[in-house]
NUSE-261159 format. One line per 3 residues: number of its first residue (from 1); their letters; for each residue x, y, z of C-alpha. Coordinates in nm, 3 decimals, padded with zeros to 5 digits. Example, Ala and Ser with C-alpha at 12.3 -4.5 7.8 and 13.67 -1.06 7.14 Angstrom:
% residues 2
1) as) 01.230:-00.450:00.780 | 01.367:-00.106:00.714
//
This chain:
% residues 306
1) mtr) -05.487:05.371:10.759 | -05.209:05.625:10.719 | -04.879:05.443:10.675
4) pnf) -04.869:05.086:10.544 | -04.659:04.845:10.749 | -04.395:04.641:10.567
7) avi) -04.186:04.337:10.652 | -03.880:04.244:10.445 | -03.768:03.886:10.377
10) gaa) -03.405:03.875:10.265 | -03.299:04.204:10.421 | -02.924:04.135:10.388
13) gyi) -02.936:04.055:10.016 | -02.805:04.242:09.713 | -03.142:04.378:09.603
16) apr) -03.286:04.460:09.947 | -03.151:04.819:09.959 | -03.364:04.913:09.658
19) hlk) -03.673:04.776:09.830 | -03.592:04.946:10.161 | -03.543:05.278:09.983
22) aie) -03.867:05.234:09.790 | -04.064:05.154:10.106 | -03.940:05.473:10.268
25) evg) -04.008:05.685:09.959 | -04.369:05.567:09.928 | -04.433:05.643:10.294
28) gri) -04.421:05.288:10.426 | -04.302:05.181:10.771 | -04.059:04.890:10.803
31) vaa) -04.174:04.685:11.100 | -03.983:04.358:11.070 | -03.706:04.193:10.871
34) vdp) -03.562:03.844:10.841 | -03.242:03.704:10.694 | -03.013:03.418:10.804
37) nds) -02.721:03.653:10.734 | -02.712:03.911:11.013 | -02.535:04.182:10.809
40) vgi) -02.844:04.400:10.821 | -02.710:04.725:10.964 | -02.866:04.902:10.667
43) ldr) -03.198:04.878:10.852 | -03.085:05.156:11.086 | -03.095:05.403:10.797
46) ysl) -03.472:05.365:10.790 | -03.573:05.291:11.150 | -03.424:05.193:11.482
49) dvr) -03.741:05.000:11.570 | -03.730:04.720:11.310 | -03.769:04.375:11.465
52) yfr) -03.501:04.153:11.313 | -03.502:03.772:11.295 | -03.244:03.526:11.167
55) eie) -03.491:03.236:11.154 | -03.790:03.243:10.921 | -03.989:03.041:11.176
58) rfd) -03.958:03.309:11.443 | -04.040:03.577:11.188 | -04.351:03.380:11.086
61) rfv) -04.462:03.357:11.450 | -04.411:03.731:11.502 | -04.607:03.828:11.188
64) dkl) -04.888:03.590:11.283 | -04.905:03.746:11.630 | -04.942:04.092:11.474
67) rkg) -05.214:03.960:11.243 | -05.428:03.880:11.546 | -05.377:04.223:11.698
70) pee) -05.489:04.579:11.617 | -05.507:04.678:11.250 | -05.253:04.956:11.289
73) dri) -04.990:04.703:11.407 | -05.045:04.437:11.139 | -04.809:04.369:10.852
76) hwv) -04.989:04.492:10.541 | -04.713:04.419:10.287 | -04.423:04.174:10.272
79) svc) -04.132:04.255:10.042 | -03.966:03.932:09.924 | -03.596:03.981:09.845
82) spn) -03.474:03.628:09.917 | -03.300:03.391:09.671 | -03.511:03.306:09.367
85) ylh) -03.589:02.948:09.462 | -03.747:03.065:09.790 | -03.970:03.336:09.643
88) dsh) -04.286:03.130:09.607 | -04.247:02.979:09.955 | -04.200:03.320:10.114
91) arl) -04.488:03.466:09.913 | -04.713:03.186:10.043 | -04.605:03.263:10.400
94) alr) -04.699:03.627:10.349 | -05.038:03.550:10.193 | -05.129:03.315:10.478
97) sga) -05.029:03.590:10.721 | -05.287:03.825:10.570 | -05.037:04.042:10.383
100) nvi) -04.998:04.141:10.021 | -04.663:04.073:09.855 | -04.417:04.272:09.647
103) cek) -04.171:04.013:09.521 | -03.842:04.076:09.347 | -03.819:03.916:09.004
106) pvv) -03.864:03.636:08.921 | -04.170:03.573:09.137 | -04.119:03.200:09.071
109) isp) -03.869:02.991:08.875 | -04.110:02.724:08.748 | -04.432:02.841:08.577
112) wnl) -04.653:02.580:08.746 | -04.583:02.746:09.081 | -04.779:03.046:08.957
115) dal) -05.096:02.835:08.967 | -05.043:02.749:09.333 | -04.991:03.115:09.421
118) asl) -05.298:03.219:09.221 | -05.509:02.965:09.411 | -05.378:03.095:09.742
121) eie) -05.458:03.451:09.637 | -05.822:03.345:09.594 | -05.819:03.161:09.927
124) tgm) -05.669:03.445:10.128 | -05.797:03.750:09.941 | -05.440:03.886:09.927
127) rvf) -05.232:03.954:09.614 | -04.880:03.888:09.488 | -04.712:04.158:09.281
130) tvl) -04.368:04.157:09.126 | -04.104:04.407:09.017 | -04.114:04.442:08.638
133) qlr) -03.919:04.765:08.661 | -03.827:04.807:08.294 | -04.194:04.879:08.220
136) thp) -04.146:05.202:08.414 | -03.815:05.316:08.256 | -03.885:05.648:08.079
139) dlv) -03.679:05.564:07.768 | -03.852:05.228:07.728 | -04.198:05.372:07.789
142) alr) -04.123:05.624:07.513 | -03.999:05.343:07.286 | -04.322:05.149:07.338
145) qrl) -04.525:05.456:07.246 | -04.323:05.504:06.926 | -04.365:05.140:06.832
148) ata) -04.740:05.158:06.888 | -04.774:05.441:06.636 | -04.537:05.283:06.384
151) rag) -04.656:04.922:06.407 | -04.930:04.891:06.139 | -04.850:04.526:06.067
154) rrf) -04.472:04.577:06.055 | -04.214:04.326:06.169 | -03.928:04.481:06.359
157) qva) -03.570:04.357:06.361 | -03.443:04.371:06.715 | -03.113:04.314:06.894
160) lry) -03.104:04.305:07.275 | -02.773:04.302:07.461 | -02.731:04.296:07.837
163) vts) -02.394:04.261:08.008 | -02.371:04.298:08.384 | -02.024:04.223:08.519
166) rgp) -01.994:03.981:08.810 | -01.687:03.852:08.990 | -01.603:03.492:09.085
169) wyh) -01.838:03.509:09.385 | -02.137:03.498:09.150 | -02.075:03.140:09.040
172) qsw) -02.003:03.025:09.395 | -02.326:03.171:09.534 | -02.686:03.059:09.485
175) kgs) -02.697:03.286:09.180 | -02.461:03.053:08.996 | -02.681:02.750:09.064
178) eer) -02.929:02.667:08.789 | -03.155:02.495:09.041 | -03.163:02.784:09.287
181) sgg) -03.152:03.089:09.058 | -03.295:02.957:08.732 | -02.966:03.031:08.558
184) iam) -02.865:03.340:08.364 | -03.183:03.348:08.154 | -03.397:03.367:08.468
187) nig) -03.178:03.553:08.716 | -03.034:03.808:08.473 | -03.273:03.798:08.181
190) ihl) -03.627:03.764:08.319 | -03.712:04.137:08.316 | -03.555:04.172:07.970
193) fdl) -03.772:03.896:07.827 | -04.069:04.061:07.996 | -03.967:04.384:07.823
196) liw) -03.956:04.215:07.481 | -04.303:04.064:07.528 | -04.437:04.399:07.653
199) lfg) -04.297:04.574:07.345 | -04.355:04.318:07.069 | -04.621:04.070:07.179
202) spi) -04.641:03.701:07.261 | -04.359:03.453:07.183 | -04.405:03.230:06.881
205) rts) -04.073:03.048:06.851 | -03.738:03.049:07.029 | -03.395:02.894:06.989
208) vlr) -03.081:02.896:07.202 | -02.755:02.945:07.015 | -02.508:02.946:07.303
211) rda) -02.519:02.862:07.672 | -02.237:02.846:07.927 | -02.187:02.945:08.289
214) srm) -02.142:03.313:08.207 | -02.348:03.388:07.896 | -02.643:03.293:07.682
217) ege) -02.744:03.389:07.332 | -03.046:03.309:07.123 | -03.314:03.407:06.877
220) lvl) -03.677:03.480:06.951 | -03.975:03.527:06.722 | -04.248:03.744:06.873
223) esa) -04.578:03.862:06.727 | -04.424:04.169:06.568 | -04.047:04.122:06.594
226) dvr) -03.754:03.896:06.519 | -03.508:03.924:06.808 | -03.145:03.831:06.858
229) wfl) -03.060:03.845:07.229 | -02.740:03.817:07.433 | -02.694:03.797:07.811
232) svd) -02.364:03.789:07.998 | -02.210:03.832:08.342 | -01.856:03.840:08.195
235) rgd) -01.689:04.183:08.192 | -01.505:04.081:07.875 | -01.834:04.105:07.686
238) lpr) -01.879:04.475:07.760 | -01.866:04.693:07.447 | -01.559:04.912:07.422
241) rad) -01.744:05.234:07.495 | -01.873:05.099:07.826 | -01.528:04.971:07.922
244) veg) -01.362:05.303:07.836 | -01.617:05.489:08.050 | -01.550:05.255:08.343
247) rst) -01.902:05.114:08.348 | -01.963:04.755:08.460 | -02.311:04.723:08.307
250) frs) -02.444:04.770:07.955 | -02.809:04.744:07.851 | -02.914:04.815:07.496
253) itv) -03.202:04.742:07.261 | -03.176:04.818:06.888 | -03.493:04.831:06.681
256) dge) -03.451:04.849:06.302 | -03.103:04.992:06.350 | -03.203:05.254:06.609
259) eve) -03.041:05.194:06.948 | -03.187:05.278:07.284 | -02.931:05.232:07.561
262) fsd) -03.091:05.203:07.903 | -02.789:05.140:08.124 | -02.877:05.445:08.335
265) gfs) -03.192:05.561:08.508 | -03.239:05.257:08.731 | -03.207:05.419:09.072
268) elh) -03.574:05.520:09.097 | -03.745:05.229:08.920 | -03.822:05.022:09.230
271) tkv) -03.985:05.325:09.388 | -04.198:05.371:09.076 | -04.307:05.007:09.093
274) yrr) -04.391:05.036:09.464 | -04.590:05.354:09.408 | -04.786:05.196:09.123
277) tle) -04.854:04.889:09.334 | -04.985:05.082:09.632 | -05.202:05.283:09.394
280) gqg) -05.362:04.963:09.263 | -05.164:04.939:08.938 | -04.912:04.673:09.032
283) fgl) -04.779:04.395:08.812 | -04.947:04.076:08.928 | -04.911:03.707:08.849
286) aea) -05.090:03.743:08.515 | -04.835:04.002:08.401 | -04.545:03.789:08.525
289) rps) -04.659:03.463:08.364 | -04.564:03.514:07.994 | -04.196:03.588:08.060
292) iel) -04.165:03.310:08.320 | -04.312:03.059:08.075 | -04.080:03.187:07.799
295) vht) -03.769:03.163:08.016 | -03.866:02.812:08.123 | -03.877:02.718:07.753
298) irt) -03.539:02.882:07.695 | -03.383:02.711:07.998 | -03.493:02.367:07.879
301) apv) -03.426:02.417:07.506 | -03.133:02.239:07.341 | -02.846:02.452:07.213
304) sga) -02.881:02.465:06.835 | -02.563:02.662:06.759 | -02.524:02.975:06.549
//
């Protein structure tokens, strides 16, 4: 097989362009796409032969038809870029169609849905992978290497701050719905909590100090670190230096007083994840589970106050 065939679920969404670009850059061929919103002209940048569907049922029928045909025509991978609450359903559709999955984070909102996907992986022989892109960020990979050499039983004092500005549309869309997005901790924070676990080990204890529609703040005790974290979609929470520079996003982790800002360098991370996945080094359900379980705990925890 020369070029893997991809289908994209959620082709009109915010995150889809990163997946489409990654598919092209790893040598994939986009065969089909589905989205109830027909603003999918971006597909023409990659191919004029993409079969587009507005209804998931017709897309399912098309993919199943290809599954029964020649190997070179089958869908080998499905990229899931749909709203969070549909991820596990769309991943199941892909697995039953004989395709592997690359799913945008979070792969599921509720941790028990991981078990159902894991069972279906065994049944179908296909796999579900997710986009834990911060594990491929050069500055964070370097930080992890430094921590590994300096650890020797130490406890680190960590502050994590992530502000990504969003307008009023955010709260009116599915992203602003706790039920459909998992809230700020899941929709905005999931890959950051994965990062913390990747750097400092398993969670031991967590508390939520503040929670409203636009921001969350809390404390987290990990195996080798005490963490204070802050998430926000309110531009007013940007630090002055970001505001002065006209930036709408700020990502920073401070370890024992040493700051690593990782606001930049994101344009190639999806491609890195795709390349790793196609090379057999993708981030599967086992890698996704710890952060999903942690965020579920955070989402359901009472607010204790500062």
